[in-house]
DSSP file (Angstrom, degrees, kcal/mol; ACC not computed):
  #  RESIDUE AA STRUCTURE BP1 BP2  ACC     N-H-->O    O-->H-N    N-H-->O    O-->H-N    TCO  KAPPA ALPHA  PHI   PSI    X-CA   Y-CA   Z-CA
    1    1 A M              0   0    0      0, 0.0     2,-0.8     0, 0.0     3,-0.1   0.000 360.0 360.0 360.0 133.9  -56.6   94.9  -60.7
    2    2 A N    >>  -     0   0    0      1,-0.2     4,-2.4     2,-0.0     3,-0.6  -0.840 360.0-176.7-106.7  97.2  -59.5   93.0  -59.1
    3    3 A I  H 3> S+     0   0    0     -2,-0.8     4,-3.1     1,-0.2     8,-0.3   0.858  81.2  62.1 -61.6 -36.7  -58.0   89.8  -57.6
    4    4 A A  H 34 S+     0   0    0      1,-0.2    -1,-0.2     2,-0.2     8,-0.1   0.867 113.5  35.4 -59.5 -35.8  -61.5   88.6  -56.5
    5    5 A K  H <4 S+     0   0    0     -3,-0.6    -2,-0.2     2,-0.1    -1,-0.2   0.843 123.0  43.0 -85.1 -35.9  -62.6   88.5  -60.1
    6    6 A L  H  < S+     0   0    0     -4,-2.4    -2,-0.2     1,-0.2    -3,-0.2   0.770 131.4  21.3 -84.3 -26.5  -59.3   87.4  -61.7
    7    7 A A  S  X S+     0   0    0     -4,-3.1     4,-2.3    -5,-0.2     3,-0.3  -0.461  72.0 159.7-136.6  61.8  -58.3   84.7  -59.1
    8    8 A P  H  > S+     0   0    0      0, 0.0     4,-2.5     0, 0.0     5,-0.2   0.820  72.7  55.4 -61.3 -33.4  -61.7   83.8  -57.5
    9    9 A E  H  > S+     0   0    0      2,-0.2     4,-1.6     1,-0.2     5,-0.1   0.926 110.3  45.4 -66.0 -43.5  -60.5   80.5  -56.2
   10   10 A A  H  > S+     0   0    0     -3,-0.3     4,-1.9     1,-0.2    -1,-0.2   0.924 113.7  49.8 -63.4 -44.4  -57.6   82.0  -54.3
   11   11 A Y  H  X S+     0   0    0     -4,-2.3     4,-2.3    -8,-0.3    -2,-0.2   0.889 106.4  56.0 -63.1 -39.7  -59.8   84.8  -53.0
   12   12 A K  H  X S+     0   0    0     -4,-2.5     4,-1.4     1,-0.2    -1,-0.2   0.892 107.9  48.7 -59.5 -39.9  -62.3   82.2  -51.8
   13   13 A H  H  X S+     0   0    0     -4,-1.6     4,-1.6     2,-0.2    -1,-0.2   0.850 106.9  54.9 -72.3 -33.7  -59.6   80.5  -49.8
   14   14 A M  H  X S+     0   0    0     -4,-1.9     4,-1.5     1,-0.2     3,-0.2   0.927 109.8  47.3 -62.3 -43.0  -58.5   83.8  -48.2
   15   15 A Y  H  X S+     0   0    0     -4,-2.3     4,-2.2     1,-0.2    -2,-0.2   0.805 104.3  62.0 -68.1 -27.3  -62.0   84.3  -47.1
   16   16 A G  H  X S+     0   0    0     -4,-1.4     4,-2.3     2,-0.2    -1,-0.2   0.889 101.8  51.3 -62.3 -38.8  -62.0   80.8  -45.8
   17   17 A L  H  X S+     0   0    0     -4,-1.6     4,-2.4    -3,-0.2    -2,-0.2   0.897 108.5  51.4 -63.4 -40.0  -59.2   81.7  -43.4
   18   18 A E  H  X S+     0   0    0     -4,-1.5     4,-2.4     2,-0.2    -2,-0.2   0.886 108.7  51.1 -64.4 -38.2  -61.3   84.7  -42.3
   19   19 A Q  H  X S+     0   0    0     -4,-2.2     4,-1.5     2,-0.2    -2,-0.2   0.916 108.7  51.6 -64.5 -42.6  -64.3   82.4  -41.6
   20   20 A F  H  < S+     0   0    0     -4,-2.3     3,-0.4     1,-0.2     4,-0.3   0.946 111.8  47.0 -56.2 -48.7  -62.0   80.1  -39.6
   21   21 A L  H >< S+     0   0    0     -4,-2.4     3,-1.1     1,-0.2     5,-0.2   0.879 107.8  55.5 -63.5 -39.0  -60.8   83.1  -37.5
   22   22 A A  H 3< S+     0   0    0     -4,-2.4    -1,-0.2     1,-0.3    -2,-0.2   0.816 114.3  40.8 -63.1 -30.0  -64.4   84.3  -37.0
   23   23 A N  T 3< S+     0   0    0     -4,-1.5    -1,-0.3    -3,-0.4    -2,-0.2   0.340  99.7  99.8 -99.4   5.3  -65.3   80.9  -35.6
   24   24 A S  S <  S-     0   0    0     -3,-1.1    91,-0.1    -4,-0.3    -3,-0.1  -0.231  85.1-110.1 -85.9 177.1  -62.1   80.5  -33.6
   25   25 A T  S    S+     0   0    0     89,-0.1    90,-0.1     2,-0.1    -1,-0.1   0.423  80.5 117.3 -86.3   0.0  -61.5   81.1  -29.9
   26   26 A L  S    S-     0   0    0     -5,-0.2    -2,-0.1    88,-0.1     5,-0.0  -0.569  76.9-112.1 -69.4 122.0  -59.3   84.1  -30.6
   27   27 A P     >  -     0   0    0      0, 0.0     4,-2.5     0, 0.0     5,-0.2  -0.283  19.2-128.5 -57.5 137.7  -61.0   87.1  -29.1
   28   28 A A  H  > S+     0   0    0      1,-0.2     4,-2.4     2,-0.2     5,-0.2   0.860 106.4  53.8 -57.6 -40.1  -62.4   89.5  -31.7
   29   29 A T  H  > S+     0   0    0      2,-0.2     4,-2.7     1,-0.2    -1,-0.2   0.923 110.1  46.7 -63.4 -43.6  -60.7   92.5  -30.2
   30   30 A I  H  > S+     0   0    0      2,-0.2     4,-2.6     1,-0.2     5,-0.2   0.921 110.9  53.0 -64.5 -42.5  -57.3   90.9  -30.2
   31   31 A K  H  X S+     0   0    0     -4,-2.5     4,-2.1     1,-0.2    -2,-0.2   0.929 113.4  43.0 -57.0 -46.1  -57.8   89.7  -33.8
   32   32 A E  H  X S+     0   0    0     -4,-2.4     4,-2.5     2,-0.2    -2,-0.2   0.870 111.7  52.9 -72.5 -36.9  -58.6   93.2  -34.9
   33   33 A L  H  X S+     0   0    0     -4,-2.7     4,-2.7     2,-0.2    -1,-0.2   0.916 111.3  47.9 -62.0 -41.6  -55.8   94.9  -32.9
   34   34 A V  H  X S+     0   0    0     -4,-2.6     4,-2.7     2,-0.2     5,-0.3   0.918 110.8  50.9 -64.0 -44.1  -53.3   92.5  -34.5
   35   35 A K  H  X S+     0   0    0     -4,-2.1     4,-1.9    -5,-0.2    -2,-0.2   0.909 112.7  46.9 -60.4 -41.4  -54.8   93.2  -37.9
   36   36 A L  H  X S+     0   0    0     -4,-2.5     4,-2.1     2,-0.2    -2,-0.2   0.947 114.1  45.9 -65.7 -48.5  -54.4   96.9  -37.3
   37   37 A R  H  X S+     0   0    0     -4,-2.7     4,-2.3     1,-0.2    -2,-0.2   0.924 113.8  47.6 -64.5 -44.4  -50.8   96.7  -36.0
   38   38 A V  H  X S+     0   0    0     -4,-2.7     4,-2.2     1,-0.2    -1,-0.2   0.902 111.0  52.4 -62.8 -40.4  -49.6   94.4  -38.7
   39   39 A S  H  X>S+     0   0    0     -4,-1.9     5,-2.3    -5,-0.3     4,-0.6   0.867 108.2  51.4 -64.1 -36.4  -51.2   96.6  -41.3
   40   40 A Q  H ><5S+     0   0    0     -4,-2.1     3,-0.9     2,-0.2    -2,-0.2   0.940 110.5  48.6 -62.5 -47.1  -49.4   99.6  -39.8
   41   41 A L  H 3<5S+     0   0    0     -4,-2.3    -2,-0.2     1,-0.2    -1,-0.2   0.874 114.1  45.9 -60.5 -38.1  -46.1   97.8  -40.0
   42   42 A N  H 3<5S-     0   0    0     -4,-2.2    -1,-0.2    -5,-0.2    -2,-0.2   0.507 108.8-122.9 -86.1  -4.8  -46.6   96.8  -43.6
   43   43 A G  T <<5 +     0   0    0     -3,-0.9     2,-1.1    -4,-0.6    -3,-0.2   0.840  54.0 156.1  68.4  33.4  -47.8  100.3  -44.7
   44   44 A C     >< -     0   0    0     -5,-2.3     4,-2.6     1,-0.2     5,-0.2  -0.762  19.3-177.5 -95.6  94.5  -51.1   99.1  -46.0
   45   45 A G  H  > S+     0   0    0     -2,-1.1     4,-2.5     1,-0.2     5,-0.2   0.856  80.5  56.8 -59.5 -37.9  -53.3  102.2  -45.8
   46   46 A F  H  > S+     0   0    0     92,-0.5     4,-2.4     1,-0.2    95,-0.3   0.938 112.9  39.9 -58.3 -48.9  -56.4  100.3  -47.0
   47   47 A C  H  > S+     0   0    0      2,-0.2     4,-2.9     1,-0.2     5,-0.3   0.860 112.9  54.3 -74.0 -35.7  -56.2   97.8  -44.1
   48   48 A V  H  X S+     0   0    0     -4,-2.6     4,-2.1    -9,-0.2     5,-0.2   0.948 112.9  44.8 -59.4 -47.3  -55.2  100.3  -41.5
   49   49 A D  H  X S+     0   0    0     -4,-2.5     4,-2.2    -5,-0.2    -2,-0.2   0.937 115.0  47.8 -60.6 -48.9  -58.3  102.3  -42.4
   50   50 A M  H  X S+     0   0    0     -4,-2.4     4,-2.4    -5,-0.2    -2,-0.2   0.937 115.5  42.2 -60.5 -50.0  -60.5   99.3  -42.5
   51   51 A H  H  X S+     0   0    0     -4,-2.9     4,-2.2     2,-0.2    -1,-0.2   0.805 111.5  55.0 -75.3 -28.1  -59.4   97.8  -39.2
   52   52 A S  H  X S+     0   0    0     -4,-2.1     4,-2.4    -5,-0.3    -1,-0.2   0.937 112.9  43.5 -63.4 -46.0  -59.4  101.1  -37.4
   53   53 A H  H  X S+     0   0    0     -4,-2.2     4,-2.7    -5,-0.2    -2,-0.2   0.882 112.1  53.1 -67.6 -38.0  -63.0  101.7  -38.4
   54   54 A D  H  X S+     0   0    0     -4,-2.4     4,-1.4    -5,-0.2    -1,-0.2   0.926 111.4  46.2 -62.3 -43.6  -63.9   98.1  -37.6
   55   55 A L  H  <>S+     0   0    0     -4,-2.2     5,-2.6     2,-0.2    -2,-0.2   0.918 112.9  49.6 -63.9 -43.7  -62.5   98.5  -34.1
   56   56 A K  H ><5S+     0   0    0     -4,-2.4     3,-1.7     1,-0.2    -2,-0.2   0.915 109.3  51.5 -62.2 -43.1  -64.2  101.8  -33.6
   57   57 A A  H 3<5S+     0   0    0     -4,-2.7    -1,-0.2     1,-0.3    -2,-0.2   0.797 105.7  56.7 -64.3 -27.8  -67.6  100.4  -34.8
   58   58 A A  T 3<5S-     0   0    0     -4,-1.4    -1,-0.3    -5,-0.2    -2,-0.2   0.401 130.0 -95.5 -84.7   3.3  -67.1   97.6  -32.2
   59   59 A G  T < 5 +     0   0    0     -3,-1.7    -3,-0.2     1,-0.2    -2,-0.1   0.572  66.5 162.0  99.1  10.1  -66.8  100.2  -29.4
   60   60 A E      < -     0   0    0     -5,-2.6    -1,-0.2    -6,-0.2     2,-0.1  -0.338  39.9-113.2 -64.8 145.9  -63.0  100.5  -29.2
   61   61 A T     >  -     0   0    0      1,-0.1     4,-2.2     4,-0.0     5,-0.2  -0.438  12.8-124.4 -80.0 153.1  -61.8  103.7  -27.4
   62   62 A D  H  > S+     0   0    0      1,-0.2     4,-3.2     2,-0.2     5,-0.3   0.899 109.7  59.8 -60.0 -41.2  -59.9  106.5  -29.2
   63   63 A E  H  > S+     0   0    0      1,-0.2     4,-1.3     2,-0.2    -1,-0.2   0.914 108.8  42.7 -56.8 -45.0  -57.1  106.2  -26.7
   64   64 A R  H  > S+     0   0    0      2,-0.2     4,-0.7     1,-0.2    -1,-0.2   0.913 114.9  49.6 -70.0 -41.6  -56.4  102.6  -27.7
   65   65 A L  H >< S+     0   0    0     -4,-2.2     3,-0.7     1,-0.2     4,-0.4   0.923 111.8  48.9 -61.3 -43.4  -56.8  103.2  -31.4
   66   66 A F  H 3< S+     0   0    0     -4,-3.2     3,-0.2     1,-0.2    -1,-0.2   0.776 116.4  42.5 -68.1 -25.8  -54.4  106.2  -31.3
   67   67 A T  H >< S+     0   0    0     -4,-1.3     3,-1.2    -5,-0.3    -1,-0.2   0.345  77.8  99.8-109.0   7.1  -51.8  104.2  -29.4
   68   68 A V  G X< S+     0   0    0     -3,-0.7     3,-1.4    -4,-0.7    -1,-0.2   0.909  83.9  57.4 -55.3 -39.7  -51.7  100.8  -31.1
   69   69 A V  G 3  S+     0   0    0     -4,-0.4    -1,-0.3     1,-0.3    -2,-0.1   0.742 119.3  30.2 -63.6 -23.0  -48.7  102.1  -33.0
   70   70 A A  G X> S+     0   0    0     -3,-1.2     3,-1.4     1,-0.1     4,-0.7  -0.242  76.8 145.0-127.3  42.7  -47.0  102.7  -29.6
   71   71 A W  G X4  +     0   0    0     -3,-1.4     3,-0.6     1,-0.3     6,-0.2   0.768  65.7  62.4 -58.9 -29.4  -48.6  100.0  -27.5
   72   72 A R  G 34 S+     0   0    0      1,-0.2    -1,-0.3    -4,-0.2    -2,-0.1   0.854 109.5  41.0 -65.2 -32.5  -45.5   99.3  -25.4
   73   73 A E  G <4 S+     0   0    0     -3,-1.4    -1,-0.2    -6,-0.2    -2,-0.2   0.494 101.6  86.0 -93.3  -4.7  -45.6  102.8  -24.0
   74   74 A A    X<  -     0   0    0     -4,-0.7     3,-0.6    -3,-0.6   -10,-0.0  -0.782  65.8-148.1-102.8 141.1  -49.4  103.0  -23.5
   75   75 A P  T 3  S+     0   0    0      0, 0.0    -1,-0.1     0, 0.0   -11,-0.1   0.354  78.8  88.8 -84.9   8.0  -51.2  101.8  -20.4
   76   76 A Y  T 3   +     0   0    0    -13,-0.1     2,-0.4    -5,-0.1   -12,-0.1   0.445  67.9  84.2 -90.3  -0.2  -54.3  100.8  -22.3
   77   77 A F    <   -     0   0    0     -3,-0.6     2,-0.0    -6,-0.2     0, 0.0  -0.839  69.5-128.0-114.5 141.7  -53.6   97.2  -23.2
   78   78 A T     >  -     0   0    0     -2,-0.4     4,-2.5     1,-0.1     5,-0.2  -0.258  31.9-106.6 -74.7 166.6  -53.9   94.0  -21.3
   79   79 A E  H  > S+     0   0    0      1,-0.2     4,-2.3     2,-0.2     5,-0.2   0.872 122.6  52.4 -62.2 -36.6  -51.1   91.5  -20.9
   80   80 A Q  H  > S+     0   0    0      2,-0.2     4,-2.0     1,-0.2    -1,-0.2   0.920 110.3  46.9 -65.9 -43.4  -52.9   89.1  -23.3
   81   81 A E  H  > S+     0   0    0      2,-0.2     4,-2.7     1,-0.2    -2,-0.2   0.899 111.4  52.1 -63.9 -40.6  -53.1   91.9  -25.9
   82   82 A R  H  X S+     0   0    0     -4,-2.5     4,-2.5     2,-0.2    -2,-0.2   0.904 108.8  50.1 -62.9 -41.6  -49.5   92.9  -25.4
   83   83 A A  H  X S+     0   0    0     -4,-2.3     4,-2.1     2,-0.2    -1,-0.2   0.906 112.6  47.2 -63.4 -41.0  -48.4   89.3  -25.9
   84   84 A A  H  X S+     0   0    0     -4,-2.0     4,-2.6     2,-0.2    -2,-0.2   0.912 113.0  48.1 -66.5 -43.2  -50.5   89.1  -29.2
   85   85 A L  H  X S+     0   0    0     -4,-2.7     4,-2.4     2,-0.2    -2,-0.2   0.888 111.3  50.4 -66.7 -39.2  -49.1   92.4  -30.4
   86   86 A A  H  X S+     0   0    0     -4,-2.5     4,-2.4     2,-0.2     5,-0.2   0.926 112.8  46.4 -64.4 -43.8  -45.5   91.4  -29.7
   87   87 A L  H  X S+     0   0    0     -4,-2.1     4,-2.7    -5,-0.2     5,-0.2   0.917 111.6  52.3 -63.5 -42.6  -45.9   88.1  -31.5
   88   88 A A  H  X S+     0   0    0     -4,-2.6     4,-1.5     1,-0.2    -2,-0.2   0.911 110.5  48.0 -60.3 -43.3  -47.6   89.9  -34.4
   89   89 A E  H  X S+     0   0    0     -4,-2.4     4,-2.6     2,-0.2     5,-0.2   0.944 115.0  43.3 -64.6 -47.9  -44.7   92.4  -34.7
   90   90 A E  H  X S+     0   0    0     -4,-2.4     4,-2.2     1,-0.2     5,-0.3   0.882 114.3  50.0 -68.2 -36.5  -42.0   89.7  -34.6
   91   91 A A  H  < S+     0   0    0     -4,-2.7    -1,-0.2    -5,-0.2    -2,-0.2   0.773 114.6  46.0 -71.9 -24.8  -43.8   87.4  -37.0
   92   92 A T  H  < S+     0   0    0     -4,-1.5    -2,-0.2    -5,-0.2    -1,-0.2   0.885 118.6  39.0 -81.9 -42.7  -44.3   90.2  -39.4
   93   93 A R  H  < S-     0   0    0     -4,-2.6    -2,-0.2    -5,-0.2    -3,-0.2   0.780  85.8-169.9 -79.9 -27.4  -40.8   91.6  -39.3
   94   94 A L     <  -     0   0    0     -4,-2.2    -3,-0.1    -5,-0.2     5,-0.1   0.870   6.6-163.4  32.8  81.3  -39.1   88.1  -39.2
   95   95 A G  B >   -A   98   0A   0      3,-0.6     3,-1.9    -5,-0.3     4,-0.0  -0.051  43.7 -74.5 -72.9-174.0  -35.5   88.9  -38.4
   96   96 A P  T 3  S+     0   0    0      0, 0.0    -1,-0.1     0, 0.0    -2,-0.0   0.781 135.6  42.4 -58.3 -28.5  -32.7   86.4  -38.9
   97   97 A E  T 3  S-     0   0    0      1,-0.3     2,-0.1     0, 0.0    -3,-0.1   0.289 101.1-142.6-102.7  10.6  -33.8   84.4  -35.9
   98   98 A G  B <   +A   95   0A   0     -3,-1.9    -3,-0.6    -5,-0.1     2,-0.4  -0.413  64.7   0.8  70.0-139.0  -37.5   84.6  -36.5
   99   99 A V  S    S-     0   0    0     -2,-0.1   -12,-0.1    -5,-0.1    -8,-0.0  -0.734  84.4-118.9 -86.5 129.4  -39.7   84.9  -33.5
  100  100 A S     >  -     0   0    0     -2,-0.4     4,-2.4     1,-0.1     5,-0.2  -0.261  14.0-121.9 -67.0 153.2  -37.7   85.1  -30.2
  101  101 A D  H  > S+     0   0    0      1,-0.2     4,-3.1     2,-0.2     5,-0.2   0.882 112.3  56.7 -60.5 -38.7  -38.2   82.5  -27.5
  102  102 A A  H  > S+     0   0    0      2,-0.2     4,-1.9     1,-0.2    -1,-0.2   0.919 109.9  43.0 -62.0 -44.3  -39.2   85.3  -25.0
  103  103 A V  H  > S+     0   0    0      2,-0.2     4,-2.1     1,-0.2    -1,-0.2   0.918 116.4  47.7 -68.8 -43.1  -42.0   86.5  -27.2
  104  104 A W  H  X S+     0   0    0     -4,-2.4     4,-2.4     1,-0.2    -2,-0.2   0.922 111.7  50.1 -63.0 -44.6  -43.2   83.0  -28.1
  105  105 A D  H  X S+     0   0    0     -4,-3.1     4,-1.6     1,-0.2    -1,-0.2   0.883 109.4  51.2 -63.5 -38.4  -43.1   81.9  -24.4
  106  106 A K  H  X S+     0   0    0     -4,-1.9     4,-1.4    -5,-0.2    -1,-0.2   0.913 110.3  49.2 -64.4 -42.1  -45.1   85.0  -23.4
  107  107 A A  H  X S+     0   0    0     -4,-2.1     4,-1.7     1,-0.2     3,-0.2   0.907 109.2  52.6 -63.1 -40.7  -47.8   84.2  -26.0
  108  108 A K  H  < S+     0   0    0     -4,-2.4    -1,-0.2     1,-0.2    -2,-0.2   0.820 107.8  52.4 -64.6 -30.3  -47.9   80.6  -24.8
  109  109 A E  H  < S+     0   0    0     -4,-1.6    -1,-0.2    -5,-0.2    -2,-0.2   0.834 114.7  41.8 -70.6 -32.5  -48.5   81.9  -21.2
  110  110 A Q  H  < S+     0   0    0     -4,-1.4     2,-0.4    -3,-0.2    -2,-0.2   0.681 115.9  43.3 -91.6 -20.4  -51.4   84.1  -22.4
  111  111 A F  S  < S-     0   0    0     -4,-1.7    -1,-0.1    -5,-0.1     2,-0.1  -0.959  75.1-122.4-131.4 143.3  -53.2   81.7  -24.8
  112  112 A D     >  -     0   0    0     -2,-0.4     4,-2.7     1,-0.1     5,-0.2  -0.343  45.1 -97.8 -71.5 168.0  -54.2   78.1  -24.8
  113  113 A E  H  > S+     0   0    0      1,-0.2     4,-2.4     2,-0.2     5,-0.2   0.883 122.1  50.4 -58.9 -42.5  -52.9   76.1  -27.8
  114  114 A Q  H  > S+     0   0    0      1,-0.2     4,-1.8     2,-0.2    -1,-0.2   0.914 114.5  43.6 -63.5 -43.3  -56.0   76.3  -29.9
  115  115 A T  H  > S+     0   0    0      2,-0.2     4,-2.2     1,-0.2    -1,-0.2   0.871 112.0  53.2 -70.9 -37.2  -56.2   80.1  -29.5
  116  116 A L  H  X S+     0   0    0     -4,-2.7     4,-2.2     2,-0.2    -2,-0.2   0.894 107.1  52.6 -64.0 -39.2  -52.5   80.5  -30.1
  117  117 A A  H  X S+     0   0    0     -4,-2.4     4,-2.1    -5,-0.2    -2,-0.2   0.918 109.5  48.9 -61.4 -42.7  -52.9   78.6  -33.3
  118  118 A A  H  X S+     0   0    0     -4,-1.8     4,-2.6     1,-0.2    -2,-0.2   0.879 108.3  54.3 -64.3 -37.6  -55.7   80.9  -34.4
  119  119 A L  H  X S+     0   0    0     -4,-2.2     4,-2.4     2,-0.2    -2,-0.2   0.916 107.7  49.5 -62.3 -43.0  -53.5   83.9  -33.5
  120  120 A V  H  X S+     0   0    0     -4,-2.2     4,-2.4     1,-0.2    -2,-0.2   0.909 111.4  49.4 -62.4 -41.6  -50.7   82.6  -35.7
  121  121 A V  H  X S+     0   0    0     -4,-2.1     4,-2.8     2,-0.2    -2,-0.2   0.913 110.0  51.7 -62.8 -42.0  -53.3   82.1  -38.5
  122  122 A A  H  X S+     0   0    0     -4,-2.6     4,-2.5     2,-0.2     5,-0.2   0.912 110.5  47.9 -61.5 -42.8  -54.5   85.7  -38.0
  123  123 A I  H  X S+     0   0    0     -4,-2.4     4,-1.8     2,-0.2    -1,-0.2   0.930 114.7  45.2 -64.6 -45.7  -51.0   87.1  -38.2
  124  124 A A  H  X S+     0   0    0     -4,-2.4     4,-1.9     1,-0.2    -2,-0.2   0.904 113.6  50.8 -64.3 -40.9  -50.2   85.1  -41.4
  125  125 A T  H  X S+     0   0    0     -4,-2.8     4,-2.7     2,-0.2    -2,-0.2   0.923 109.9  47.1 -66.5 -45.4  -53.6   86.0  -43.0
  126  126 A I  H  X S+     0   0    0     -4,-2.5     4,-2.7     1,-0.2    -1,-0.2   0.867 109.3  55.6 -68.2 -32.4  -53.4   89.8  -42.4
  127  127 A N  H  X S+     0   0    0     -4,-1.8     4,-1.6    -5,-0.2    -1,-0.2   0.914 109.7  46.8 -61.5 -40.4  -49.8   89.8  -43.7
  128  128 A A  H  X S+     0   0    0     -4,-1.9     4,-1.7     2,-0.2    -2,-0.2   0.939 111.7  49.7 -66.1 -46.6  -51.1   88.1  -46.9
  129  129 A W  H  X S+     0   0    0     -4,-2.7     4,-2.7     1,-0.2    -2,-0.2   0.908 108.7  54.0 -57.9 -41.2  -54.0   90.6  -47.2
  130  130 A N  H  X S+     0   0    0     -4,-2.7     4,-3.0     1,-0.2     5,-0.3   0.864 103.2  56.3 -62.0 -35.5  -51.5   93.5  -46.7
  131  131 A R  H  X S+     0   0    0     -4,-1.6     4,-2.0     2,-0.2     5,-0.2   0.902 109.5  46.2 -64.0 -39.5  -49.5   92.1  -49.6
  132  132 A Y  H  X S+     0   0    0     -4,-1.7     4,-2.8     2,-0.2    -2,-0.2   0.965 114.7  47.3 -61.7 -51.8  -52.5   92.4  -51.8
  133  133 A G  H  <>S+     0   0    0     -4,-2.7     5,-2.4     1,-0.2     4,-0.4   0.898 117.0  40.6 -60.7 -44.7  -53.4   95.9  -50.6
  134  134 A V  H ><5S+     0   0    0     -4,-3.0     3,-0.7     3,-0.2    -1,-0.2   0.931 117.4  47.8 -71.2 -45.3  -49.9   97.3  -50.9
  135  135 A T  H 3<5S+     0   0    0     -4,-2.0    -2,-0.2    -5,-0.3    -1,-0.2   0.905 118.2  40.5 -61.7 -42.7  -49.1   95.6  -54.3
  136  136 A L  T 3<5S-     0   0    0     -4,-2.8    -1,-0.2    -5,-0.2    -2,-0.2   0.447 107.3-127.1 -87.6  -0.4  -52.4   96.6  -55.8
  137  137 A R  T < 5 -     0   0    0     -3,-0.7    -3,-0.2    -4,-0.4     2,-0.1   0.908  32.9-166.7  55.4  46.9  -52.2  100.1  -54.2
  138  138 A L      < -     0   0    0     -5,-2.4   -92,-0.5    -6,-0.2     2,-0.4  -0.448  19.4-120.6 -65.7 136.9  -55.7   99.9  -52.6
  139  139 A V    >   -     0   0    0     -2,-0.1     3,-2.0   -94,-0.1     4,-0.4  -0.635  22.1-110.4 -88.5 131.4  -56.8  103.3  -51.5
  140  140 A A  T 3  S+     0   0    0     -2,-0.4   -94,-0.2     1,-0.3    -1,-0.1  -0.340 104.1  18.3 -55.8 133.9  -57.6  103.9  -47.8
  141  141 A G  T 3> S+     0   0    0    -95,-0.3     4,-2.2   -96,-0.2    -1,-0.3   0.210  91.0 109.0  89.3 -15.2  -61.3  104.4  -47.4
  142  142 A S  H <> S+     0   0    0     -3,-2.0     4,-2.1     1,-0.2     5,-0.2   0.811  72.7  60.1 -67.2 -27.4  -62.3  102.9  -50.7
  143  143 A H  H  > S+     0   0    0     -4,-0.4     4,-1.5     2,-0.2    -1,-0.2   0.937 108.9  42.4 -62.6 -47.1  -63.8   99.9  -48.9
  144  144 A R  H  > S+     0   0    0      1,-0.2     4,-2.2     2,-0.2    -2,-0.2   0.899 112.7  53.3 -67.3 -40.8  -66.3  102.1  -47.1
  145  145 A R  H  X S+     0   0    0     -4,-2.2     4,-2.0     1,-0.2    -1,-0.2   0.887 108.2  50.2 -62.7 -37.6  -67.1  104.2  -50.1
  146  146 A S  H  X S+     0   0    0     -4,-2.1     4,-1.2     2,-0.2    -1,-0.2   0.860 109.2  52.0 -70.3 -32.8  -67.8  101.0  -52.2
  147  147 A Q  H  <>S+     0   0    0     -4,-1.5     5,-3.0     2,-0.2     4,-0.3   0.910 110.2  48.3 -66.0 -42.1  -70.2   99.8  -49.4
  148  148 A V  H ><5S+     0   0    0     -4,-2.2     3,-1.2     1,-0.2    -2,-0.2   0.890 107.0  57.4 -64.4 -39.2  -72.1  103.1  -49.4
  149  149 A A  H 3<5S+     0   0    0     -4,-2.0    -1,-0.2     1,-0.3    -2,-0.2   0.814 110.7  42.1 -63.1 -31.9  -72.3  103.0  -53.2
  150  150 A V  T 3<5S-     0   0    0     -4,-1.2    -1,-0.3    -3,-0.3    -2,-0.2   0.338 119.3-108.5 -98.8   7.0  -74.1   99.6  -53.1
  151  151 A G  T < 5       0   0    0     -3,-1.2    -3,-0.2    -4,-0.3    -2,-0.1   0.775 360.0 360.0  78.6  27.5  -76.3  100.6  -50.2
  152  152 A Q      <       0   0    0     -5,-3.0    -4,-0.2    -6,-0.1    -5,-0.1   0.460 360.0 360.0 -88.5 360.0  -74.7   98.5  -47.4
């Protein structure tokens, strides 16, 4: 099923959120690390593949890519990145009490309000994209293959 063709207005608004994020104060690396981690949690192979390749193309190291799934145990992440990843995990898993005060307070220490708002939008947006990818069973790597097919 091609949501972009069947629900173009909805798809346009999803891309509007991406445009907002691209123009926000949220650092691109943090945005992509959050997208990768949330996609791992949600089991969206399409998005894990896409965001891993996007990070690699932007110069991300193998060590950091390999350890995003275990970022708490890896020494490669800044305090700001750790705060973003912790918020992303809790906002994605949403237990009975939602996001803990400790995680929220740490994020507030690391980001100004405008950037924190963009981080929340990024987390919500990638969760929505993951719902598309998992529901529609999008295949990992198919995004790159389709780009090659059209000469991009």
